[in-house]
C-alpha positions, 0 to 999 in steps of 0.5 A, a space after each residue: 258454759 261456767 265463767 271463771 271470776 278474778 278481781 284485780 285492780 286497774 289503773 288503780 281501780 278494782 275490776 272484775 275479769 270473767 270468762 269462760 272457754 275461750 279460742 284464739 284462733 277465732 275472734 275474741 270478743 272483750 266486752 266491758 259491763 259498766 254498772 249503773 249510778 251509786 253501784 258496783 260492778 258487783 252489782 253489774 256481774 250478777 247481770 253478766 254472769 247469765 249473757 252465755 257469750 261464745 269467746 267472749 272475755 268480760 271485765 267489770 271496772 269500778 267507776 270512778 265517782 266514790 258514792 259513798 258507801 262503797 259504791 261508785 257512778 262514772 262521773 259527778 252530774 252539776 257543773 263538772 260533769 264536762 271535765 268528770 265524762 273527760 275523766 271517764 274517756 282516758 280511765 276508759 281507754 286505759 280499760 280496754 287498753 289493759 284487758 288488750 294487752 292481757 290477751 294478748 300475753 297470753 297469746 299469740 297472733 290474737 284477734 281481739 274486737 272491743 264492746 260495750 254495754 252498760 244499764 243506767 248510767 253504765 248504758 250511757 257510759 257504753 254511748 259517751 265511750 263509742 262517741 268520743 274514746 280512741 279505740 275501735 268498736 265493734 258492737 255497743 248496747 245500752 239499757 236504759 242509758 241516755 247522754 249526760 253533758 259532753 265535751 266537744 266532739 268531732 261530729 261523725 264517726 268514722 267507724 260505724 258501731 252496730 248499737 243496740 239500744 233498750 228503753 222501758 215507756 215506764 222508765 220512771 229514772 231515764 224517761 223513755 223520751 231522754 232515751 231516745 233521744 240519745 241513739 237517735 243522736 248516735 246515728 246522727 253520729 254516724 253509727 247504727 243504732 236499733 231501738 228497742 223499746 219495752 213496756 218496763 220500767 227501770 231494770 233490765 230483765 231477763 228478756 234483756 238477757 236474752 236480745 242482749 245474748 243474741 246481739 253480742 253473739 249474731 
């Protein structure tokens, strides 16, 4: 199944949109893919292009923080991280709303389901948005993700979200104990994480992508 891609600008940032055939008679999944730190949406699209998902509208936004040389991150490290995470939350909520509006303008009376996935800092972004975002979510996946320092938030979610968390014992960037802690924190906040510990390093590999396909299409 081939996907068609289009680059546009939403909320003053580049966003790559990707879609195959969409059936408005069935729920359409909106799948936001967050790239890693000091990366680009094009890098995430390379992996996303290998996800063969049914009835899914994909979008790959560009991070907010300029990391130089055309690369981007989602928030600042260091003492300003909490404020920077707040900026990310506002931006991501706007992007999801714009995706919903985009589909509503094309189809009448459709049902959409919001999904998130990401790699490394992008996995962290998906988890943070699950904890603190304003939109209801259908499914979330994190590969080699973690949790940054976040602003204060309520401790329990009113809506349980299934989460697939994949992390590697040989990851020298995000140690497995940090990834596991992040997923346990999701459970403590009322969500339903499934932990997949693998021997991989800091990477997003073919086996990960197969698991992601099975997860989002089930």
